[in-house]
A tleap script that builds the chain and sets N, CA, C and O, in Angstrom:
source leaprc.protein.ff14SB
mol = sequence {
  NMET ASP ARG ILE ALA GLN ILE LYS GLN MET
  LEU GLU THR SER PRO ASN ASP SER PHE LEU
  LYS HIE ALA LEU ALA LEU GLU TYR ILE LYS
  LEU ASN ASN ASP THR ALA ALA ARG GLN LEU
  PHE GLU GLU LEU LEU ALA TYR GLU PRO GLY
  TYR THR GLY SER TYR TYR HIE LEU GLY LYS
  LEU LEU GLU ARG GLN GLU GLU LYS GLU ALA
  ALA ILE ALA VAL TYR GLU LYS GLY MET ALA
  MET ALA LYS ALA ALA ASN GLU ARG HIE THR
  TYR ASN GLU LEU GLN SER ALA TYR GLU GLU
  LEU VAL CTYR
}
set mol.1.N position { 0.811 -1.269 0.018 }
set mol.1.CA position { -0.033 0.027 -0.035 }
set mol.1.C position { 0.902 1.348 0.025 }
set mol.1.O position { 1.759 1.462 0.902 }
set mol.2.N position { 0.704 2.253 -0.876 }
set mol.2.CA position { 1.370 3.414 -0.844 }
set mol.2.C position { 0.980 4.460 0.179 }
set mol.2.O position { -0.140 4.440 0.690 }
set mol.3.N position { 1.871 5.355 0.479 }
set mol.3.CA position { 1.771 6.243 1.619 }
set mol.3.C position { 0.596 7.087 1.417 }
set mol.3.O position { 0.100 7.546 2.445 }
set mol.4.N position { 0.020 7.403 0.242 }
set mol.4.CA position { -1.141 8.006 0.403 }
set mol.4.C position { -2.394 7.245 0.740 }
set mol.4.O position { -3.319 7.772 1.359 }
set mol.5.N position { -2.411 6.005 0.325 }
set mol.5.CA position { -3.459 5.268 0.536 }
set mol.5.C position { -3.591 4.829 2.245 }
set mol.5.O position { -4.613 4.692 2.919 }
set mol.6.N position { -2.205 4.679 2.623 }
set mol.6.CA position { -2.135 4.328 4.238 }
set mol.6.C position { -2.555 5.835 5.024 }
set mol.6.O position { -3.153 5.805 6.099 }
set mol.7.N position { -2.208 7.023 4.423 }
set mol.7.CA position { -2.706 8.335 5.452 }
set mol.7.C position { -4.238 8.335 5.324 }
set mol.7.O position { -5.019 8.608 6.236 }
set mol.8.N position { -4.610 7.936 3.861 }
set mol.8.CA position { -6.066 8.186 3.801 }
set mol.8.C position { -6.993 7.088 4.819 }
set mol.8.O position { -8.033 7.315 5.437 }
set mol.9.N position { -6.258 5.948 4.734 }
set mol.9.CA position { -7.072 4.908 5.490 }
set mol.9.C position { -6.965 5.306 7.032 }
set mol.9.O position { -7.876 5.160 7.848 }
set mol.10.N position { -5.799 5.792 7.274 }
set mol.10.CA position { -5.828 6.248 8.908 }
set mol.10.C position { -6.873 7.549 9.228 }
set mol.10.O position { -7.526 7.752 10.251 }
set mol.11.N position { -6.794 8.366 7.970 }
set mol.11.CA position { -7.772 9.673 8.294 }
set mol.11.C position { -9.289 9.060 8.505 }
set mol.11.O position { -10.097 9.644 9.227 }
set mol.12.N position { -9.596 7.882 7.842 }
set mol.12.CA position { -11.124 7.335 7.927 }
set mol.12.C position { -11.473 7.109 9.298 }
set mol.12.O position { -12.663 7.079 9.613 }
set mol.13.N position { -10.493 6.933 10.218 }
set mol.13.CA position { -10.755 6.461 11.515 }
set mol.13.C position { -10.388 7.912 12.556 }
set mol.13.O position { -10.919 8.104 13.650 }
set mol.14.N position { -9.584 8.632 12.046 }
set mol.14.CA position { -9.346 10.014 12.658 }
set mol.14.C position { -9.571 11.232 11.671 }
set mol.14.O position { -8.528 11.808 11.362 }
set mol.15.N position { -10.587 11.667 11.190 }
set mol.15.CA position { -10.906 12.487 9.862 }
set mol.15.C position { -10.200 14.151 10.437 }
set mol.15.O position { -9.942 15.059 9.647 }
set mol.16.N position { -10.043 14.219 11.579 }
set mol.16.CA position { -9.440 15.763 12.021 }
set mol.16.C position { -8.119 15.677 12.373 }
set mol.16.O position { -7.595 16.697 12.820 }
set mol.17.N position { -7.337 14.475 12.245 }
set mol.17.CA position { -6.011 14.656 12.561 }
set mol.17.C position { -5.005 15.610 11.738 }
set mol.17.O position { -4.550 15.425 10.609 }
set mol.18.N position { -4.812 16.567 12.529 }
set mol.18.CA position { -4.019 17.686 11.839 }
set mol.18.C position { -2.598 17.108 11.124 }
set mol.18.O position { -2.201 17.451 10.010 }
set mol.19.N position { -1.940 16.170 12.011 }
set mol.19.CA position { -0.770 15.853 11.658 }
set mol.19.C position { -0.957 14.787 10.464 }
set mol.19.O position { -0.067 14.823 9.613 }
set mol.20.N position { -1.865 13.953 10.299 }
set mol.20.CA position { -2.156 13.064 9.128 }
set mol.20.C position { -2.584 13.821 7.807 }
set mol.20.O position { -2.289 13.471 6.665 }
set mol.21.N position { -3.358 14.955 8.184 }
set mol.21.CA position { -3.655 15.988 6.802 }
set mol.21.C position { -2.245 16.593 6.186 }
set mol.21.O position { -1.904 16.675 5.005 }
set mol.22.N position { -1.584 16.963 7.312 }
set mol.22.CA position { -0.232 17.585 6.716 }
set mol.22.C position { 0.719 16.758 6.129 }
set mol.22.O position { 1.357 17.119 5.140 }
set mol.23.N position { 0.889 15.467 6.768 }
set mol.23.CA position { 1.421 14.270 5.916 }
set mol.23.C position { 0.983 14.085 4.752 }
set mol.23.O position { 1.758 13.926 3.809 }
set mol.24.N position { -0.377 14.071 4.607 }
set mol.24.CA position { -1.216 13.651 3.347 }
set mol.24.C position { -0.919 15.051 2.257 }
set mol.24.O position { -0.905 14.806 1.051 }
set mol.25.N position { -0.747 16.125 2.604 }
set mol.25.CA position { -0.580 17.363 2.053 }
set mol.25.C position { 0.779 17.237 1.433 }
set mol.25.O position { 1.071 17.570 0.285 }
set mol.26.N position { 1.510 16.757 2.262 }
set mol.26.CA position { 3.082 16.956 1.790 }
set mol.26.C position { 3.267 15.813 0.739 }
set mol.26.O position { 4.063 15.961 -0.188 }
set mol.27.N position { 2.484 14.600 0.896 }
set mol.27.CA position { 2.725 13.593 0.013 }
set mol.27.C position { 2.015 14.268 -1.327 }
set mol.27.O position { 2.599 14.018 -2.382 }
set mol.28.N position { 1.016 14.961 -1.398 }
set mol.28.CA position { 0.516 15.453 -2.872 }
set mol.28.C position { 1.558 16.219 -3.223 }
set mol.28.O position { 1.962 16.072 -4.376 }
set mol.29.N position { 2.137 17.049 -2.489 }
set mol.29.CA position { 3.127 18.168 -3.044 }
set mol.29.C position { 4.202 17.448 -3.846 }
set mol.29.O position { 4.601 17.938 -4.903 }
set mol.30.N position { 4.709 16.236 -3.349 }
set mol.30.CA position { 5.435 15.216 -3.919 }
set mol.30.C position { 5.013 14.951 -5.483 }
set mol.30.O position { 5.787 14.972 -6.440 }
set mol.31.N position { 3.822 14.735 -5.510 }
set mol.31.CA position { 3.336 14.311 -6.809 }
set mol.31.C position { 2.851 15.484 -7.653 }
set mol.31.O position { 2.154 15.322 -8.654 }
set mol.32.N position { 3.334 16.918 -7.109 }
set mol.32.CA position { 2.930 18.059 -7.949 }
set mol.32.C position { 1.508 18.149 -7.908 }
set mol.32.O position { 1.026 18.853 -8.796 }
set mol.33.N position { 0.763 17.656 -7.167 }
set mol.33.CA position { -0.896 17.907 -6.996 }
set mol.33.C position { -0.954 18.939 -5.996 }
set mol.33.O position { -1.296 18.610 -4.861 }
set mol.34.N position { -0.643 20.256 -6.272 }
set mol.34.CA position { -0.793 21.201 -5.429 }
set mol.34.C position { -2.241 21.918 -5.338 }
set mol.34.O position { -2.466 22.823 -4.534 }
set mol.35.N position { -3.123 21.453 -6.178 }
set mol.35.CA position { -4.782 21.761 -5.775 }
set mol.35.C position { -5.130 20.703 -4.427 }
set mol.35.O position { -5.735 21.146 -3.450 }
set mol.36.N position { -4.776 19.582 -4.484 }
set mol.36.CA position { -5.040 18.875 -3.262 }
set mol.36.C position { -4.447 19.060 -2.064 }
set mol.36.O position { -5.055 18.948 -1.000 }
set mol.37.N position { -3.175 19.365 -2.169 }
set mol.37.CA position { -2.361 19.887 -1.135 }
set mol.37.C position { -2.900 21.076 -0.372 }
set mol.37.O position { -3.229 21.125 0.813 }
set mol.38.N position { -2.926 22.157 -1.422 }
set mol.38.CA position { -3.545 23.491 -0.855 }
set mol.38.C position { -4.809 23.279 -0.024 }
set mol.38.O position { -4.904 23.752 1.108 }
set mol.39.N position { -5.933 22.449 -0.687 }
set mol.39.CA position { -7.137 21.935 -0.087 }
set mol.39.C position { -6.974 21.605 1.505 }
set mol.39.O position { -7.575 22.150 2.431 }
set mol.40.N position { -6.173 20.752 1.561 }
set mol.40.CA position { -5.786 20.054 2.795 }
set mol.40.C position { -5.156 20.792 3.780 }
set mol.40.O position { -5.454 20.582 4.955 }
set mol.41.N position { -4.254 21.702 3.455 }
set mol.41.CA position { -3.476 22.829 3.949 }
set mol.41.C position { -4.636 23.904 4.577 }
set mol.41.O position { -4.682 24.250 5.758 }
set mol.42.N position { -5.502 24.318 3.570 }
set mol.42.CA position { -6.396 25.296 4.074 }
set mol.42.C position { -7.538 24.612 5.205 }
set mol.42.O position { -8.017 25.192 6.180 }
set mol.43.N position { -7.761 23.454 4.831 }
set mol.43.CA position { -8.864 22.871 5.823 }
set mol.43.C position { -8.011 22.836 7.174 }
set mol.43.O position { -8.327 23.657 8.035 }
set mol.44.N position { -6.988 21.981 7.427 }
set mol.44.CA position { -6.333 21.923 8.367 }
set mol.44.C position { -6.157 23.269 9.234 }
set mol.44.O position { -6.510 23.432 10.402 }
set mol.45.N position { -5.458 24.294 8.287 }
set mol.45.CA position { -5.386 25.482 9.228 }
set mol.45.C position { -6.796 26.314 9.660 }
set mol.45.O position { -6.864 27.099 10.606 }
set mol.46.N position { -7.892 25.964 8.758 }
set mol.46.CA position { -9.143 26.565 9.458 }
set mol.46.C position { -9.608 25.733 10.652 }
set mol.46.O position { -10.178 26.327 11.567 }
set mol.47.N position { -9.432 24.509 10.723 }
set mol.47.CA position { -9.587 23.626 11.967 }
set mol.47.C position { -8.932 23.945 12.812 }
set mol.47.O position { -9.506 24.538 13.725 }
set mol.48.N position { -7.501 23.731 12.930 }
set mol.48.CA position { -6.414 24.134 13.890 }
set mol.48.C position { -5.345 25.334 13.456 }
set mol.48.O position { -4.176 25.079 13.167 }
set mol.49.N position { -5.813 26.463 13.451 }
set mol.49.CA position { -4.737 27.630 13.224 }
set mol.49.C position { -3.542 27.428 13.769 }
set mol.49.O position { -2.503 27.685 13.159 }
set mol.50.N position { -3.578 26.850 15.213 }
set mol.50.CA position { -2.104 26.833 15.773 }
set mol.50.C position { -1.192 25.621 15.316 }
set mol.50.O position { -0.138 25.284 15.857 }
set mol.51.N position { -1.695 25.128 14.397 }
set mol.51.CA position { -0.590 24.177 13.658 }
set mol.51.C position { 0.375 24.745 12.670 }
set mol.51.O position { 0.196 24.787 11.453 }
set mol.52.N position { 1.457 25.195 13.350 }
set mol.52.CA position { 2.077 26.127 12.689 }
set mol.52.C position { 2.969 25.741 11.558 }
set mol.52.O position { 3.310 26.569 10.713 }
set mol.53.N position { 3.366 24.450 11.529 }
set mol.53.CA position { 4.024 24.126 10.609 }
set mol.53.C position { 3.656 24.075 8.861 }
set mol.53.O position { 4.340 24.087 7.837 }
set mol.54.N position { 2.475 24.025 9.113 }
set mol.54.CA position { 1.475 24.015 7.629 }
set mol.54.C position { 1.463 25.336 6.790 }
set mol.54.O position { 1.300 25.527 5.585 }
set mol.55.N position { 1.699 26.213 7.875 }
set mol.55.CA position { 1.947 27.871 7.089 }
set mol.55.C position { 2.911 27.686 6.294 }
set mol.55.O position { 2.601 28.003 5.145 }
set mol.56.N position { 4.087 27.259 6.415 }
set mol.56.CA position { 5.397 27.263 5.667 }
set mol.56.C position { 4.950 26.669 3.982 }
set mol.56.O position { 4.943 27.297 2.923 }
set mol.57.N position { 4.608 25.237 4.264 }
set mol.57.CA position { 4.517 24.739 3.213 }
set mol.57.C position { 2.955 25.300 2.230 }
set mol.57.O position { 2.817 25.186 1.012 }
set mol.58.N position { 2.051 25.835 3.107 }
set mol.58.CA position { 1.198 26.615 2.432 }
set mol.58.C position { 1.551 27.805 1.579 }
set mol.58.O position { 1.219 28.020 0.413 }
set mol.59.N position { 2.345 28.592 2.448 }
set mol.59.CA position { 3.008 29.585 1.813 }
set mol.59.C position { 3.955 29.439 0.383 }
set mol.59.O position { 3.890 30.071 -0.671 }
set mol.60.N position { 4.761 28.448 0.769 }
set mol.60.CA position { 5.508 28.000 -0.566 }
set mol.60.C position { 4.761 27.599 -1.685 }
set mol.60.O position { 5.069 27.919 -2.833 }
set mol.61.N position { 3.444 26.665 -1.284 }
set mol.61.CA position { 2.841 26.217 -2.432 }
set mol.61.C position { 2.189 27.433 -3.014 }
set mol.61.O position { 2.100 27.357 -4.240 }
set mol.62.N position { 1.655 28.650 -2.437 }
set mol.62.CA position { 1.135 29.614 -3.054 }
set mol.62.C position { 2.516 30.664 -4.042 }
set mol.62.O position { 2.512 31.282 -5.107 }
set mol.63.N position { 3.124 30.501 -3.404 }
set mol.63.CA position { 4.558 31.139 -4.328 }
set mol.63.C position { 4.761 30.478 -5.390 }
set mol.63.O position { 5.194 31.159 -6.319 }
set mol.64.N position { 4.571 29.149 -5.642 }
set mol.64.CA position { 4.618 28.317 -6.786 }
set mol.64.C position { 3.685 28.547 -7.826 }
set mol.64.O position { 3.798 28.392 -9.042 }
set mol.65.N position { 2.650 28.986 -7.059 }
set mol.65.CA position { 1.237 29.255 -8.019 }
set mol.65.C position { 1.207 30.854 -8.279 }
set mol.65.O position { 0.179 31.433 -8.630 }
set mol.66.N position { 2.297 31.425 -8.093 }
set mol.66.CA position { 2.618 32.982 -8.171 }
set mol.66.C position { 1.328 33.960 -7.513 }
set mol.66.O position { 0.991 35.061 -7.948 }
set mol.67.N position { 0.777 33.297 -6.458 }
set mol.67.CA position { -0.366 34.035 -5.657 }
set mol.67.C position { 0.806 34.767 -4.383 }
set mol.67.O position { 0.954 34.260 -3.271 }
set mol.68.N position { 1.424 35.824 -4.780 }
set mol.68.CA position { 2.450 36.465 -3.799 }
set mol.68.C position { 1.476 37.050 -2.864 }
set mol.68.O position { 1.664 36.519 -1.769 }
set mol.69.N position { 0.611 37.824 -2.812 }
set mol.69.CA position { 0.047 38.427 -1.639 }
set mol.69.C position { -0.752 37.354 -0.816 }
set mol.69.O position { -0.959 37.590 0.374 }
set mol.70.N position { -1.149 36.349 -1.300 }
set mol.70.CA position { -1.638 35.200 -0.565 }
set mol.70.C position { -0.709 34.346 0.575 }
set mol.70.O position { -0.923 33.874 1.691 }
set mol.71.N position { 0.500 34.426 -0.398 }
set mol.71.CA position { 1.476 33.708 0.378 }
set mol.71.C position { 2.040 34.529 1.579 }
set mol.71.O position { 2.453 33.980 2.600 }
set mol.72.N position { 2.033 35.906 1.388 }
set mol.72.CA position { 2.593 36.834 2.136 }
set mol.72.C position { 1.684 36.580 3.506 }
set mol.72.O position { 2.103 36.317 4.633 }
set mol.73.N position { 0.454 36.723 3.107 }
set mol.73.CA position { -0.638 36.575 4.100 }
set mol.73.C position { -0.676 35.602 5.176 }
set mol.73.O position { -0.819 35.817 6.380 }
set mol.74.N position { -0.512 34.397 4.510 }
set mol.74.CA position { -0.171 33.049 5.099 }
set mol.74.C position { 1.048 33.197 6.043 }
set mol.74.O position { 0.904 33.124 7.263 }
set mol.75.N position { 2.300 33.414 5.436 }
set mol.75.CA position { 3.239 33.641 6.300 }
set mol.75.C position { 3.389 34.535 7.368 }
set mol.75.O position { 4.128 34.329 8.330 }
set mol.76.N position { 2.476 35.834 7.152 }
set mol.76.CA position { 2.308 36.647 8.085 }
set mol.76.C position { 1.378 36.018 9.533 }
set mol.76.O position { 1.697 36.049 10.722 }
set mol.77.N position { 0.469 35.612 9.046 }
set mol.77.CA position { -0.417 34.612 9.923 }
set mol.77.C position { 0.293 33.831 10.749 }
set mol.77.O position { 0.242 33.845 11.979 }
set mol.78.N position { 1.152 32.948 9.863 }
set mol.78.CA position { 1.776 31.854 10.521 }
set mol.78.C position { 2.995 32.543 11.444 }
set mol.78.O position { 3.291 31.932 12.471 }
set mol.79.N position { 3.654 33.670 11.164 }
set mol.79.CA position { 4.445 34.140 12.432 }
set mol.79.C position { 3.610 34.778 13.555 }
set mol.79.O position { 4.058 35.027 14.674 }
set mol.80.N position { 2.608 34.968 13.231 }
set mol.80.CA position { 1.899 35.575 14.575 }
set mol.80.C position { 1.537 34.232 15.365 }
set mol.80.O position { 1.738 34.192 16.579 }
set mol.81.N position { 1.091 33.311 14.797 }
set mol.81.CA position { 0.719 32.099 15.404 }
set mol.81.C position { 1.712 31.423 16.126 }
set mol.81.O position { 1.521 30.974 17.256 }
set mol.82.N position { 2.970 31.319 15.389 }
set mol.82.CA position { 4.157 30.864 15.871 }
set mol.82.C position { 4.668 31.542 17.021 }
set mol.82.O position { 5.172 30.899 17.942 }
set mol.83.N position { 4.581 32.741 17.043 }
set mol.83.CA position { 5.051 34.033 18.080 }
set mol.83.C position { 3.991 33.767 19.296 }
set mol.83.O position { 4.462 33.755 20.433 }
set mol.84.N position { 2.650 33.563 19.134 }
set mol.84.CA position { 2.149 33.218 20.253 }
set mol.84.C position { 2.360 31.848 20.839 }
set mol.84.O position { 2.261 31.785 22.065 }
set mol.85.N position { 2.592 30.906 20.284 }
set mol.85.CA position { 3.011 29.677 20.706 }
set mol.85.C position { 4.478 29.446 21.273 }
set mol.85.O position { 4.876 28.421 21.827 }
set mol.86.N position { 5.128 30.488 21.048 }
set mol.86.CA position { 6.525 30.563 21.257 }
set mol.86.C position { 7.312 29.451 20.609 }
set mol.86.O position { 8.168 28.753 21.154 }
set mol.87.N position { 6.990 29.408 19.653 }
set mol.87.CA position { 7.747 28.369 18.383 }
set mol.87.C position { 8.701 29.085 17.595 }
set mol.87.O position { 8.538 29.476 16.439 }
set mol.88.N position { 9.839 29.239 18.407 }
set mol.88.CA position { 10.930 30.054 17.689 }
set mol.88.C position { 11.538 29.482 16.220 }
set mol.88.O position { 11.881 30.256 15.326 }
set mol.89.N position { 11.601 28.347 16.130 }
set mol.89.CA position { 12.182 27.668 14.885 }
set mol.89.C position { 11.219 28.209 13.779 }
set mol.89.O position { 11.503 28.911 12.807 }
set mol.90.N position { 9.860 27.646 14.218 }
set mol.90.CA position { 8.922 27.920 13.112 }
set mol.90.C position { 9.023 29.373 12.865 }
set mol.90.O position { 9.467 29.781 11.792 }
set mol.91.N position { 8.694 30.056 13.658 }
set mol.91.CA position { 8.750 31.627 13.387 }
set mol.91.C position { 9.933 31.871 12.452 }
set mol.91.O position { 9.716 32.480 11.405 }
set mol.92.N position { 10.997 31.505 12.699 }
set mol.92.CA position { 12.278 31.743 11.910 }
set mol.92.C position { 12.213 31.295 10.313 }
set mol.92.O position { 12.715 31.951 9.400 }
set mol.93.N position { 11.715 30.432 10.209 }
set mol.93.CA position { 11.585 29.895 8.889 }
set mol.93.C position { 10.517 30.590 8.209 }
set mol.93.O position { 10.583 30.849 7.008 }
set mol.94.N position { 9.390 30.947 9.049 }
set mol.94.CA position { 8.277 31.547 8.176 }
set mol.94.C position { 8.895 33.327 7.994 }
set mol.94.O position { 8.465 34.091 7.129 }
set mol.95.N position { 9.775 33.627 8.840 }
set mol.95.CA position { 10.199 35.133 8.694 }
set mol.95.C position { 11.214 35.059 7.713 }
set mol.95.O position { 11.490 36.087 7.094 }
set mol.96.N position { 11.834 33.967 7.464 }
set mol.96.CA position { 12.883 33.797 6.311 }
set mol.96.C position { 12.070 33.859 4.810 }
set mol.96.O position { 12.336 34.552 3.828 }
set mol.97.N position { 11.177 33.047 4.978 }
set mol.97.CA position { 10.461 32.932 3.695 }
set mol.97.C position { 9.622 34.155 3.422 }
set mol.97.O position { 9.400 34.361 2.229 }
set mol.98.N position { 9.172 34.907 4.184 }
set mol.98.CA position { 8.716 36.010 4.169 }
set mol.98.C position { 9.559 37.107 3.547 }
set mol.98.O position { 9.217 37.514 2.437 }
set mol.99.N position { 10.436 37.539 4.036 }
set mol.99.CA position { 11.613 38.177 3.973 }
set mol.99.C position { 12.289 38.008 2.432 }
set mol.99.O position { 12.742 38.881 1.690 }
set mol.100.N position { 12.193 36.701 2.259 }
set mol.100.CA position { 12.812 36.187 0.762 }
set mol.100.C position { 11.833 36.848 -0.227 }
set mol.100.O position { 12.229 37.514 -1.184 }
set mol.101.N position { 10.383 36.605 0.085 }
set mol.101.CA position { 9.416 36.883 -0.934 }
set mol.101.C position { 9.262 38.517 -1.181 }
set mol.101.O position { 9.189 39.112 -2.257 }
set mol.102.N position { 9.238 39.042 0.159 }
set mol.102.CA position { 9.096 40.763 0.312 }
set mol.102.C position { 10.110 41.419 -0.168 }
set mol.102.O position { 9.821 42.414 -0.832 }
set mol.103.N position { 11.353 41.134 -0.018 }
set mol.103.CA position { 12.470 42.306 -0.150 }
set mol.103.C position { 13.361 41.789 -1.159 }
set mol.103.O position { 14.343 42.444 -1.510 }
savepdb mol mol.pdb
quit
């Protein structure tokens, strides 16, 4: 069974598991299926906005889709959430991506 099928099977019993949704979105990115990945990241962050690791990947996805303003907004929200959660590493990653895009 491939990883996507495995993760989907696990999601059947835990449909709101943010870790599984994040993992599935990353698998879709590997397959260049940005549409499915974006949908999962957006769902995940709507349900659990404190899942800070997803902001970076969603922002990068939006950059690839040439949606600069949307990517900036995602990085900004992610930085605010990471700062509130005192997640320095995540904050620094988001800040770097943000600065690279804006400056």
